N, C-alpha and C positions, 0 to 999 in steps of 0.2 A: 161781955167782959170789958172792963175798963182798961185803958192803956197801962195804968200803973199796975194793975193786977197781972196783965199779960207779960209786962216787963219783969215783974217779980218772979213769975212762974218760969219765964225763959232764963232768968239769972240762976234760978235753982237748978234747972235742967243743965245749963252750961257748967255750973259748978260741979254737979254730979258727973258730967262728962269729963271734966278736967281731972277729978279725983280718980275715976276709972282709968283714964289715960295714964296718970302717974303710976297707979297700981300695976297696970299692964306693962309699963316700961320697966319698973322694978322687977316684976316677975320675969320678963324676958331677959333682963340683965343677969338674974340668978341662973337662968337656963343657959347662959353663955351665948346668947343670940348675937351679941355684938362681936364675938370672937368667931362664931361659927353660924353663919346665916342658915345653914341646913337645919339647925335646931328649930328655928321658927317656921320654916317651910314644912317641917314634919307636923307642926301643930295644925296646919290646914291641909295637909296632904290627903286627907280623907274626903275633902270637899273640893275636888278638882274642878267640877263644873260650877257648883253653887258658890264656891269661894270667891272667884272673880266677880260674879254677879252681885253677891252680897257686899263686896268691897266697893264696887261702883255705886251701888245704891246708897251706901254709907257716905261716900263722897258727895253725892248729889244732895243728900239731906244736910250734911254739915255746911254746904255752901249757902243753902237757903235758910237753915236754922242752925246757928253755930253751937252744936251740942258738944263738940270736942274741938280742940285747937287744930286748925287746918294743917299746920306744920307737922304735927305728930302723925296725922293720918297720911300725909304725903310720905314721910319716912317709913311708916309701916308698910305702905304699898311696895316700896323698893325692897325692904327687908323680907317681906313675905313672898313676893312674886319674882324678885330679881330685878336688875336695873332696867331691862328692856320692857318686860311685861308690866312691871310696876309703874313705869312711866306711862305706858299706854292706858292702863286702868285708871291711874290718877287723872290723866288728861281727859279721858272720856267722861268720867264722873264729874270733874270740875267744869268742863265745858257745858255739859247738860244742866248741871246745877246753876251755872251762871245764866244760861238762857232762860231757865225757869224763874230765877230771881228777877231778871229784867222784865219778863212777861207779867209777873205778879205785881211789880212796881207800877207797870203801865196800866194794868187792869184795875187794881184796887187803890192805887195812889197813896197819898200821905197817911190816911188812916191806918193802913196795913203797915207802912214803914215805921210809924210811931209805935206800933206793937212789937216790931222786931228789933229796932235799934234804940239806944238811949237818946234822950233829948240832947245831951251834951255832944254825942257823936253826930247827931243830925245837924245841930247848930254849927259844928266845925266844918261840915262839907256842903251844906245847902247853898252857901255863897258861890260855890263853883258853878251853880246852875244859872247864874245871872247872865252869862254870855254863852250862847249855844256853841259857837265855834271854839271858844276857849275851853269849854267843858270837854268837848270831843278830844281836843289835843291833850288836855290834862288827864283825861280818862285813859287814853291810849298809853301815855307814859306810865301812869300808875299801874296799869295792868301788866306792863312789861317789867316793872320793878318788883322785887320780892318783899318790899316793906310796906306797901300800901294796903289799906283795908278793902280788898277787892269785893268782898261780899256786900259791904255797905254801898260801895260805888255802883255795883251792878243794880241794886235796888233803886238807887237814886237816878241812874241813867234812864230808868223806866218813866221818870217824871219829865224827861226832856223830849225834844222833837227828834232825837236821834232815831234813825230808821233801824229796824230789826236787822237788816242786811249789814249796815255799818257796824252795829254792835257785835254781830256774829263774827265779822272779819277781824275786828280788834281782839276779841276773845281767842279766836282760832290762831291768830298770829302771835299774840302777846303771851299767852299762857305757857307755852313750852319752856321759855327761859325761866319763868318764875318757878315752875314745877321742878325743873332740874336744879335750880339754885337751892331751893328749900330742901328737897329730897337728899341731895348729896351732902349738903352742909350738915344736916341732922344725922344722917347715917354715918358719915365718916367722922363727924364730931363725937358720936357715941362710941365708935370703934376706938378712937384716940383716947377717950376717957377710960374705956375698959382696959386699955394697955397700961394706963398710968396707975389705976386703982388696984 
């Protein structure tokens, strides 16, 4: 499969994921989820064991292949499972997904990365790899901040000489702040909007 074809297919899947996410958000809004989080928990109440496993698997996949916006899945975790369990499941899924993305980048290199990210995005960040020490510092800062394209950077980190141990430590220490920032901004932002509308 050519790079252009795989990018087109990934864009279609990502668009479908975005549409489903928007539909699900509107559906939850109509159920009153942002006013009463017990309503959403009831939706997954019958899947007490498989619900968390399914959610963690979804988070792992969305880190490696962005089928749904990461911010939406983070907020969903908090809404569905509550602030503590939601954070834990988000954290587990995103950490595992990040480690897989790094390993894939290291194992398959640029050919795989070109299939997963656009040339424009690749060109924007590939310059970071010119200096190993600078990349490690920039990577650590980017992982800590909630605005960086973490998934892309995890793949690109696989192209560097960064050790798996260093990468893992950065992810383990940097991800909690990002997860908390995204999750609570989206959840409480949704609750605020539900009170206005």
